[in-house]
Structures are given as C-alpha cells and as structure tokens.
N, C-alpha and C positions, 0 to 999 in steps of 0.2 A: 504493500500500500504506500501511497504518497500522502503524507499528513502535514498540513500547515497549521502551526500554532501561532496565534496572535497574542503577543506577550507584552508585559511591562518591560522597561529597559533591562536588557539581559544581565548586565553586571549587578543589578539591584536584587536579583533573585537569590534567596537563601538556599544554597545547595543541600543543606542538612534537612530541610523540611518542606521544600517547595513541591507542591503536588504536580505542577506542570512538568517539572524536571523528572519526577518519578514516572509520569506517564511516558515521557520521551525515552527514558532509559529502557523501559520494558519493551517499547515499540522497536527500538534499535536492536535489542537482543533478539527479536524475532525477524530481523532483516528488513524492517520497513524504513523507507526513506523519509527523513525529517527536513522540514523547511520552517523558517520563522520570519515574522515581520512584526511591526508595531502598528498601533492604531492609525498613525498618520500615513502609513504605507498602503492604505486601502483608499482607492479613489475611483471616481466615475469619469470616463472619457466618452462623451456622447451618451449612448444608452448602455454601455458595457462597463461593468465593474472590473477593475484591474487591481493587481497586488504587486508591489515591489518586494520581492522575497529574496531570502538568502538560504542556500543549502546549509544545514548545520550538522556538524560532527561532534559527538560528545567526547569529552576528555575526562580523565580521572584525577587530574591535579587540582590546584587551587582555582585556576581558571577552568570552568567546567565545559566550555564550548569552543569550537573553532568554526568560523564562517567562511563561506566561499563568496565569490563575486555576486553582486546583486543582479537579479534578472526580473523582467516584467512578465506576469502571468495572468490568467483568468481563472475563475472558480472551478471550471471543469477540468483543469489540469491536476486537480487533487481528488483523492478518494474521500477525504474529509477535511473540513476547516474547523479548527477548534478555537473559539473565542475565549481566551484565558486572561484577558486584561482585567486587573483588579478595579473595583469601584474607587472613587465615588462615581455614581451614575450622573455625570454632569452632561452638558450639552454635547461635548465631544463624543462621549459614550453613546448618547442618544442618536447622534448622526451616524455613528458607526453601525448601529442596529438597522438604520434605514438602508445603508449601503449593503450590509450583509444580507438583509432580506431580499434586496434586488439580486444579489449574487445567488441566493438560493433559488429564486425564480428563474434564473438563467442556467439552472442545472447543477449548481453546487450543493453539496451536503454540508450544512453549517450546524455546529453543535456548540451551545444550545440554540434552538430555534430563535432567531433574532426577534421576531414579532412577539413571541411569548416572553422573552427576556424583558422586552420593553413594557409589556402589560402586567408582568408579575413583580410589582414593587416588593422588595424583600421584607419589608415590615407589613405593608398593607395586605399582602397576599394571604396571610394567615387568616384573615377575616372570611375567606372563602370556606373555611372549615371551623365554624364557630363552636362545634361540639368538642373541639380539642383545645380551645383558647382560654386563657384567663380572661377576666373582665377587662375590657379595653375601651379607650376613648381616642378618637382622632379629631383634632381641632387645632386652630391657631389662637383660640380665645382663652386667656388665662383664667377668666371667671369660671369657665366650664371645667377646667383642670382642677381648680380649687374645690369645686363642688364634687368632682370625682374623688379627690383626696379626702374630703370630709366624709364621704360614704365609705371608703375603703381603708382610710387611715395610713396606709403605707403603700406607695406606688413607685413606679419607675417611669421616667419620661425620656424619650429618645427621638432624634431627628429621623425623617423617613429615608434619608439618603446616606446615612453613616455606615461605617464599617469598622471592624476591629475593636468595637467597644467605645468609639469616640463619642464624646458629648452625651453619654448616658448618665442620668442622675437618678439617685434614689431619694425620694422626698417623703417626709413625714410632716405632720401639722406643726410641730415645734421647731422645724428647721429655721434658724435665724436668717438664712439666705434664700428663703423660699421665693420671695417676690423677685429678687434680682435674677435667680435662676430661670424663672418663667419668662421674665423680660428678655433675657439673653437667648434662651433656646427658641422662643417664638419670634424673636426680633420685633418685640413690641406689637405682637399680633399679626405679623406679616408672614410668618413661617408656620406651616402646618406640622404638627408633631404627633407622635403616638404616646399615649399613657397606658400603662398596663398595671394591673394589681401586682404588687410585689409577691414573689413566690419564695418562701423561706427555704425551699429545697435547693436553691442556688448554692447553698453551702456544700451540697453534695455534688455540685457540678452542673454546668451548662452543657448538655449532651449534644454533640454533633453527630447526626445520623446521615450517612452517605447513601443516597438512592441512585442506582445506576439502571437506566432503562426501566424504571418502575419498580425495581427490586432493591430492598435495603441490604447493605452489608450486615453480617451477623453481629458485628460489634459497633458500639458507639464510642466516640472519644469524649469522655467527661472532662470538661475544662474547669478545674477547681480554682476558685478565686484565692489569691494570696491573702494573708492575714490583713484585716482592715479594709478589704476591697469588696465591692458588690459585684463587679464584672468578672466573669470567668474567662473572657477572651484571652487567647495566648498572647495576642499583641498587647494586652493590658497586664501581663505578668502572670496569667493563670498557668496552672500545671495540667498537662494533658495525660489522662489515665484511660486507657482502653478498657471497656467492659462489655459483656454480652448485653444484647438488647433485652429489656424487660418485656413482659407481655403487652404492657401499655405502649411502649416504644414501637413494638412491631405492629400493633393495631394502627397507630398513627401513621407509620411509614408505609404500610401496605395499602391503606385506604387512600392516602394522598398520592402514593406512587402510581396508581391507576390513572389519575387525572394528569399527573406530570407526564407520563408516557404519551397519553393522548394529545398533549399540547406540544410534544416534541422537546420537552425538557429532559434531556438524556442524563445529565450529571448534575445532581442537586444535593445541597446540604441542608438538612432540617435541623433547627435548634429547638431542643426540648429541655425544659426545666421541670423536674419532678414528673408530673403527669400532663404537663401543658406544653403545647406548641407555641413558640414565641417568634420564630422567624423562618422564612423559606428562602434560602440563598441560591439564586439561579445564575449569578454572574460568573464568579470564579471561586467556588467553594474549595476548601482545603481540609486536611486532616488524614489523608490516606497514608502518609509516611509514618506518622505516629501509630496508627492502627496496625500497619504492616510490621513495624518494629516490635510491637508488644504482644502480638497474637499470631495465630496460625493462618491468618487471612492475608494473602498477597493481593492487596487491594488494587494496585495498578494492573496486575494481571487479570483480575476480574473485570476491570474497566476495558482492557484491550480485547478480551474474549467477547464481551458484550458488544463492543463497537464492531468487531469483525462480523459477528452474527447479524447485526443490524445492516451493515453494508452488503453482506451476501444476500440478505432477504430483499433489499431494495433492488438488487441486480437481477433477481429472478423474473 
C-alpha cells in the first residue's frame, strides 16, 4: 500500500509516544510505502486537489525520519490518506477538511472522513449519546453557568475547541475566582463553552478508549491526574495506566462504534470518566503506544489489519 500521513511539523513529534509514528512503523514493517506532508501542502488547483508530499524512510536514531525530494501528487495516487494533524480545530483545520472532502470525492480514501470530522465537534458530539453523558450545559452566558453550578455544586467548564486539557477549570460555589474564570473562558459572553457535572471518578483516571472501524481495543488507557490536579490528560502531567475495559466501557464503545463506523470515523478516541462519556476525539487521537507497551495488545497492528481489510473491501 501507499499511505500518506498529514502531520504536524515532523521534528515536533515525540518518538516515544506518538501514535502516528507507531502507525508508520508497523506499516513499514509490512512493506508499505510511506509518504508525508503538512496541512499547508494540500491545495486546490482549479477543480483538482493536489498534495506536495515527500517519501519518508524511518530511522532508529534520535532523528526518526529521512525525507526524499518533494513531489506533487493527487489523492488517487495513494491507497489511503490519513489526516493526523493535531487540533486546535481552527480555520486552517476547517479549510483542510473542505479540501480533503473534495479529495475524497475525487476518488481518494481519507481517514477520518473529513465531513464527519468537521461535524463531530469533540466536546459537543457526546450530546448525540445522552444516555452515556453526565449532566451538561453548552452556552456562552455566565448566568446560565452559575445556575448550572448552583444545581450541581461542583462542575467542570471547558472550551469547545481545546485539546490536551487546556483551559479546563473545575468550579465550585466558593471559588474566589469564579467570576473572572467565567469572564475569561467565555470572553465576556462571546465564546460558547461546555459545562459538565464534575465526576469524582476522575481520581481513578480519565479513560481513553480507542475505537478502530467501530470496534474498541480491549484495553483503555486510564490517565491518572497528578496530585492536586483535576485533569488526567498526559499533556497536563497525568500518568497513563492501561487497563481492561469494564462492562460499562464496552457498552459505551460498542454502541457508539456502530455510529462512528457508519459516519466513516475509522480511528477515534473516546474519553470516559467512571461510567460517563465526556469527549469523542475524531481529529488525531493518541494512546496506542502506551497500550501496546503495557498489554498484550499490539494496537498499531490492529489498526493496520483493520485498515487493510477496509481497503480490500472497498476494492471488491
């Protein structure tokens, strides 16, 4: 297969835990050809989407890659195009989904489905499955958030376009900074945010469940907050511990997985705290390196097997 990965700047990727690198390594081990580009290398010339790409060879030293000369291609030159650019989901990311949707309409296989990525906001999409969610409120109005806090006493507020635990606040009625936090996160009523009932089970970890073509891996990565911290995100200092899925985890993942597969969301990370779904990550979810290192599940190999089966099915 010929696989194109759209990535963040290559030197910025963490070779010890980057999911995209793990995917590429297992693909290379199976003899597949790897190509890379960045978001700005996708462009439209007249009606055709083009890519300025570079063949990539994986290395084992401190520098993990070697690149060949840049060439111009189109979507059908690849068996699959994997959009692995990290959020934030800003205008540049939005425009990339439009271009990649055009590329898919021109015969390319783009993972994840760009139109679905655009419509599945990673915070708001949980509301499609209210049976699994904690109590929530989505608004830009501080007065409504204060009413929500009065009812639930202990809540979390977060922006709709954040990642890695950025700008997530836990609020209680007696917080001396309550008003200034709400002013800041809503930008004085101009920015819509999500409020969720605080879930004490965060102390046991914010579980990342990887769903591949509708099926969850058998293990979740529980991201345990460091002492004095509410957020379990690894980027916020959390510690990742792999653990088998609970019955509730599996119920959530298999139910949602059916819809994800139907929408063309092939590789997705669900965030579950206790028994509650809190986020659905469709842009560039991570966690497979830690799961592979701590369990008998070779997650990147599971991904490649599922991708191969999907492409073979499409070719029939």
